[in-house]
GULUM-989498 format. One record per residue: residue in one letter; x, y, z of N, C-alpha, C in turn. Coordinates in steps of 0.2 Angstrom, whole numbers, plus 2048, in hexadecimal, padded with zeros to 3 digits. Atoms other than C-alpha are relative to their C-alpha. Example, Ala and Ser with C-alpha at 12.3 -4.5 7.8 and 13.67 -1.06 7.14 Angstrom:
! GULUM-989498
  residuo  nc1  nc2  nc3  cac1  cac2  cac3  cc1  cc2  cc3
        a  804  7FA  800   83E   7EA   827  804  806  800
        s  7FC  7FA  7FF   844   7FB   824  7FC  805  803
//
This chain:
! GULUM-989498
  residuo  nc1  nc2  nc3  cac1  cac2  cac3  cc1  cc2  cc3
        m  804  7FA  800   800   800   800  804  806  800
        t  7FC  7FA  801   807   811   7FB  7FC  806  803
        a  802  7FB  7FC   804   820   806  802  807  7FC
        v  7FE  7F9  802   804   833   800  801  804  806
        l  7FF  7FB  7FB   80C   83F   80C  801  807  7FD
        s  800  7F9  803   809   851   809  802  805  806
        a  7FE  7FA  7FB   811   861   811  7FE  806  7FC
        n  802  7FA  803   80A   872   80D  7FF  805  806
        k  800  7FB  7FB   80F   87F   81A  803  807  7FE
        t  7FE  7F9  802   810   892   818  801  804  806
        f  7FE  7FB  7FA   819   89E   824  7FF  807  7FD
        e  801  7F9  802   813   8B0   822  802  804  806
        w  7FE  7FB  7FB   81A   8BF   82C  7FB  804  802
        n  805  7FC  7FD   80E   8C7   837  801  801  807
        l  7FE  7FE  7F9   816   8CE   847  800  807  801
        p  800  7F9  7FE   815   8DE   851  807  803  7FF
        i  7FA  7FD  801   823   8EA   84D  802  804  807
        s  7FE  7FC  7FA   82C   8F0   85D  805  805  7FE
        e  7FB  7FB  802   837   8FF   85E  807  7FD  7FE
        k  7FA  804  802   846   8F3   85E  800  7FD  7F9
        a  800  803  807   840   8EA   84F  800  805  7FB
        a  800  7FB  805   83D   8FA   846  807  803  7FF
        d  7F9  7FE  801   84F   8FF   849  804  7FB  7FC
        v  7FC  805  805   855   8EF   841  7FD  800  7F9
        m  803  800  807   849   8F1   832  803  806  7FD
        r  7FD  7FA  802   850   903   830  807  7FF  7FE
        a  7F9  801  801   862   8FD   831  801  7FB  7FA
        f  7FF  805  805   85F   8EF   824  7FC  803  7FA
        g  804  7FE  805   853   8F9   819  7FA  7FC  7FE
        i  805  805  801   845   8ED   81B  7F9  804  802
        t  807  7FD  7FF   833   8F3   819  7FB  7FA  803
        v  806  805  7FE   823   8EB   821  7FE  7FC  7FA
        q  803  804  806   81D   8E6   810  805  7FB  7FD
        r  7FB  804  802   82D   8DE   80C  800  7FA  804
        l  800  806  7FB   82C   8D3   81C  7FA  7FC  7FE
        k  806  803  802   81A   8CF   817  800  7FC  7FA
        n  7FF  803  806   81F   8CA   806  805  7FA  800
        n  7FB  805  7FF   82C   8BE   80D  7FD  7FA  802
        v  804  806  7FE   820   8AF   80D  804  7FA  7FE
        i  7FD  806  801   828   89E   80F  7FB  7FA  7FF
        n  805  806  801   81E   88F   808  804  7FA  7FF
        h  7FC  807  800   824   87D   80C  7FA  7FB  7FD
        h  805  805  804   81B   871   7FF  804  7FA  7FE
        c  7FD  807  802   81F   85F   7FC  7FB  7FB  800
        e  804  806  800   816   84F   7F8  804  7FA  7FD
        i  7FC  806  802   81D   83E   7F7  7FB  7FA  800
        k  803  806  7FF   817   82C   7F5  805  7FB  803
        i  7FC  804  7FD   81E   81F   800  7FC  7F9  802
        s  803  807  7FF   81A   80C   802  803  7FD  807
        a  7FE  803  7FB   81C   800   810  807  7FD  800
        g  7F9  802  800   82E   7FB   815  804  805  7FD
        q  7FB  7FB  803   835   80B   80E  802  805  805
        v  7FD  7FB  7FB   83F   819   815  800  807  7FC
        c  800  7F9  803   83D   82C   811  805  804  804
        y  7FB  7FC  7FC   84C   837   815  7FF  807  7FD
        i  801  7F9  801   849   84A   816  807  803  802
        t  7F9  7FD  7FE   85A   854   815  800  807  7FC
        g  7FF  7F9  802   860   865   811  804  804  805
        s  7FD  7FC  7FB   869   873   819  7FC  802  806
        s  804  7FE  7FA   865   87A   82A  7FC  806  7FE
        g  805  7FB  801   856   885   82A  7FC  800  7FA
        s  804  800  807   84F   87F   819  7F9  7FE  801
        g  807  802  7FF   83F   878   821  7FF  7F8  800
        k  801  807  800   843   865   823  7FB  7FE  806
        s  805  801  7FA   83A   865   834  7F9  801  7FE
        v  807  7FF  802   82B   86D   82C  7FD  7FB  7FC
        i  803  806  804   829   860   81F  7FF  7FA  804
        l  801  806  7FC   82C   852   82B  7F9  801  805
        r  805  7FF  7FC   81F   85A   837  7F9  7FF  7FC
        e  806  800  804   812   85C   829  7FF  7F9  7FD
        f  801  807  802   815   84A   823  7FD  7FC  806
        y  803  804  7FA   812   844   835  7F9  801  801
        n  808  7FE  7FF   801   84D   835  7FC  7FD  7FB
        s  804  803  806   7FC   844   825  7FD  7F9  802
        f  802  806  7FE   7F9   834   82F  7FB  800  807
        a  804  801  7FA   7EC   82E   83C  805  7FF  806
        g  7FC  801  7FA   7F2   82E   84E  803  7F9  802
        d  7FF  806  7FD   7F2   81C   851  805  7FC  7FB
        e  7FB  803  805   7FE   818   841  807  803  801
        k  7F9  7FD  801   80D   823   845  803  801  807
        i  7FC  7FE  7FA   81A   827   852  806  804  7FE
        n  7FB  7FB  800   826   835   854  805  7FF  806
        i  7FB  802  7FB   836   830   85D  801  805  805
        d  7FF  7FB  7FC   838   841   864  7FB  801  806
        q  806  800  7FB   827   83F   86E  800  7FA  805
        i  800  806  7FC   82C   82F   876  803  802  807
        p  7FE  7FD  7F9   82E   832   889  806  7FC  802
        l  7FA  803  7FD   83D   82D   893  7FF  7FF  808
        p  801  801  7F9   838   825   8A3  806  7FF  805
        d  7FA  800  7FB   843   826   8B3  7FF  7FB  805
        n  801  804  7FA   83C   818   8BD  800  7F8  7FE
        t  7FF  807  803   83F   808   8B2  805  800  7FB
        t  7FA  801  805   84C   800   8A7  7FE  801  7F9
        c  802  800  808   84D   802   894  7FD  7FA  7FE
        v  803  806  802   84A   7F0   892  7F9  7FF  802
        d  807  801  7FD   83A   7F1   89C  7FB  805  7FC
        c  804  7FB  803   834   800   892  7FF  7FE  7F8
        v  801  802  807   836   7F8   880  7FB  7FA  800
        d  805  805  801   827   7ED   87B  804  7FA  7FD
        g  7FE  806  803   82A   7DB   877  804  7FB  806
        g  7FC  805  7FC   833   7CB   87F  807  803  800
        v  7F9  7FE  7FE   845   7CC   885  804  800  7F9
        l  7FC  801  806   84D   7C6   874  7FE  806  7FB
        e  802  7FB  805   842   7D2   86A  802  807  802
        t  7FE  7FA  7FE   845   7E0   875  808  802  7FF
        l  7F9  7FF  801   858   7DE   875  802  801  7F9
        k  7FF  7FF  807   857   7DC   862  7FF  807  7FE
        n  802  7F9  802   84E   7ED   860  805  805  803
        l  7FB  7FC  7FD   85A   7F5   86C  807  800  7FC
        s  7F9  801  804   869   7EE   862  7FF  803  7F9
        i  801  7FD  806   861   7F4   852  802  808  801
        a  7FF  7F9  7FE   861   806   85A  807  801  803
        g  7FA  7FE  7FE   873   804   85F  801  800  808
        l  7FF  800  7F8   870   802   872  801  7F9  802
        t  7FE  807  7FF   879   7F2   876  804  7FF  807
        d  7FD  801  7FA   882   7F6   886  7FB  7FE  806
        v  805  803  7FB   87A   7EC   894  7FF  805  806
        f  802  7FB  7FB   87C   7FA   8A1  7FC  806  7FE
        c  805  7FB  802   873   806   896  7F9  7FC  7FF
        v  807  803  800   865   7F9   893  7FD  7FF  806
        l  803  801  7FA   863   7F6   8A5  800  807  804
        n  801  7FA  7FD   863   809   8A9  7F9  803  7FE
        s  806  7FC  802   854   815   8A8  801  804  7FA
        p  7FF  7FC  805   851   81E   898  802  807  801
        a  7FF  7F9  7FE   852   82F   8A1  807  801  802
        n  7FA  7FF  7FD   863   82B   8A8  806  7FF  7FA
        l  7FC  802  805   86B   827   897  803  807  7FD
        s  7FE  7FA  803   876   834   88D  7FC  802  7FA
        d  805  7FD  805   86E   83E   87F  800  7FB  7FA
        g  800  805  805   874   832   872  7FD  7F9  801
        q  804  806  7FE   86E   823   87B  7F9  801  801
        k  808  7FE  800   85D   82B   87E  7FD  800  7F9
        y  802  800  807   85C   82D   86C  7FF  7F9  7FD
        r  800  807  803   860   81B   868  7FA  7FC  804
        y  805  804  7FC   854   815   876  7F9  802  7FC
        r  806  7FE  804   846   81F   86D  7FF  7FD  7FA
        i  800  804  806   84A   817   85D  7FE  7F9  801
        a  802  807  7FE   849   806   865  7F9  7FF  802
        k  807  7FF  7FE   838   80B   86D  7FC  800  7FA
        a  804  7FF  806   831   810   85C  800  7F9  7FC
        l  800  806  804   837   800   854  7FC  7FB  803
        a  804  805  7FD   82F   7F5   861  7F8  802  800
        s  807  7FE  7FF   81E   7FF   860  7FD  7FD  7FA
        d  804  802  805   810   7FA   855  7FE  805  7FA
        k  801  7FB  805   811   80A   84B  803  7FF  7F9
        k  7FE  801  807   812   809   838  805  805  7FD
        y  7FC  7FA  802   81A   81A   835  804  803  805
        i  7FC  7FE  7FB   829   81F   83F  804  807  7FD
        f  7FD  7FA  802   82F   831   83E  806  802  805
        a  7FA  7FE  7FC   840   838   844  803  806  7FD
        d  7FD  7FA  802   846   84A   843  807  800  802
        e  7F9  800  7FE   859   84D   844  802  7F9  801
        f  7FF  807  800   85B   83B   840  808  7FF  801
        c  7F9  802  7FE   86B   835   849  805  806  800
        s  7FB  7FA  800   872   847   849  804  801  806
        n  7FC  7FF  7FA   878   846   85A  805  7FA  802
        l  7FC  806  7FF   881   835   858  807  801  7FC
        d  7FA  800  804   893   832   852  7FE  7FC  7FA
        r  802  802  806   893   82E   840  800  7F9  7FE
        v  800  807  801   898   81C   841  7FA  7FD  803
        m  807  803  7FD   889   818   84D  7FA  802  7FC
        a  805  7FE  804   87E   822   842  7FF  7FC  7F9
        a  800  804  806   883   818   833  7FE  7F9  801
        v  803  806  7FE   880   808   83C  7F9  7FF  801
        i  807  7FF  7FE   86F   80D   842  7FC  801  7F9
        s  803  7FF  807   86B   813   830  7FF  7F9  7FC
        c  7FF  806  803   870   802   829  7FA  7FB  803
        n  805  804  7FC   865   7F9   836  7F9  802  7FF
        i  807  7FD  801   856   804   833  7FE  7FE  7F9
        r  802  802  807   857   800   820  7FE  7F9  800
        e  801  807  800   857   7EE   824  7F9  7FE  804
        h  806  801  7FC   849   7EF   831  7FA  802  7FC
        a  806  7FE  804   83E   7F9   825  7FE  7FB  7FB
        e  801  806  805   83F   7EB   818  7FC  7FA  804
        k  803  806  7FD   83B   7DD   825  7FA  802  803
        s  806  7FF  7FC   82E   7E6   82F  7FA  803  7FC
        q  804  7FC  804   826   7F0   821  7FD  806  803
        k  802  7FA  7FD   825   7FF   82C  803  806  7FB
        v  7FE  7FB  804   828   810   824  804  805  804
        f  7FC  7FB  7FC   835   81C   82A  801  807  7FC
        i  7FF  7F9  803   835   82F   827  805  804  804
        l  7FB  7FD  7FC   845   837   82D  802  806  7FD
        a  7FE  7FA  802   84C   848   82C  807  802  803
        s  7FA  7FE  7FD   85E   84E   82E  804  804  7FA
        a  7FB  7FD  805   86B   85A   826  806  7FC  7FE
        h  7FA  805  802   878   84C   825  7FE  7FC  7FA
        d  802  804  806   879   844   814  805  7FA  800
        d  7FB  805  800   887   838   819  7FD  7F9  802
        l  803  806  7FE   87A   82B   81E  7FC  7FC  7FA
        l  804  803  805   872   828   80D  802  7FA  7FD
        s  7FE  806  802   87D   81A   808  7FE  7FA  804
        d  802  805  7FB   879   810   818  7F8  800  800
        l  807  800  7FF   867   815   819  7FC  7FE  7FA
        r  803  802  807   863   813   806  7F9  802  800
        p  807  7FE  800   853   81D   807  7FC  7FF  7F9
        d  804  800  806   845   81A   7FA  7FE  806  7FD
        v  802  7F9  802   840   82C   7FA  805  805  803
        i  7FC  7FA  7FE   84C   83B   7FC  7FC  806  7FF
        v  802  7F9  801   845   84C   7FF  805  805  802
        i  7FB  7FB  7FF   852   85A   7FD  7FC  806  801
        k  804  7F9  7FF   84B   86A   805  805  805  7FF
        h  7FB  7FA  802   853   87A   7FE  7FD  806  804
        l  801  7FA  7FC   854   88A   807  7FA  805  7FD
        a  805  7FC  803   848   893   7FB  7F9  7FD  800
        g  807  803  7FF   83A   887   7FF  7FF  7FA  7FC
        e  801  806  804   83B   87B   7F1  802  7F9  803
        a  7FE  807  7FE   83C   868   7F4  801  7FC  7FA
        e  7FE  804  805   845   85D   7E9  7FE  7F9  802
        i  802  807  7FE   83E   84B   7E9  803  7FB  7FB
        i  7FD  805  804   848   83C   7E3  7FE  7F9  803
        y  802  807  7FE   841   82A   7E3  805  7FB  7FD
        k  7FC  805  801   84C   81B   7E3  7FE  7FC  7FA
        q  802  803  806   84C   813   7D2  801  7F8  801
//
C-alpha cells in the first residue's frame, strides 16, 4: 500500500514593530511592506510504500523540520510515532520500558546501538544524550506504529554509530515493513541508509524529490 504525504505550510510576517525593531529596520533599509512580502512557503508531496525510508535533508534553516512535521500530521494518531515525543522514565530500566520478550527487546536495543548492559539496566532518564536518543529509537522499533518519524536523525551521535544505526534501520524497514521518515542536515548517512525517497530542502523554499530507481 502506497501512502501520499503532503506538506504545505506558509509563514507570513505579522508582528508588532517596537522602537528597537524600528531602529533595526532603519539601519538595514527594510520597510514593513518588504517584511510582509517575505512569505516563505514550504510545499512538498511524496509517495511512500511499506518498508521504505524517506530522508529529508538540506542546509540548516531550510525547513526540514517543517516538512517532517507536516508529513507527521498527514497520518492518524494511532499509526505514527515521533521519537522526540517518547518519554524518558526515571523509575525503571530500559529493558523494562521496551515492549516485547527479553530476546526481542535486546534485539531492538541492539538495532538502535544500545548494547552496553549497564545502559540497558539503567533508567532512560539517567542515560547520556546519545544513549537517550538510541533508547527512543529502540522504543519506536518495538512499538506497533507503522510510521516512525525522527528529526535530527542521529545528529548527536558519532558518525560511526550513526552509520551503523542507519544500516540497521534500512534492514529493519525491509523486514518489518514499517515506514521511516527521517530528517537531518547530514548527508553522510545516505550510503548506509539507502533511502527510497530523498527530499532535498533548499533555502528558497523549493523541495527537490528523488526516488530510488
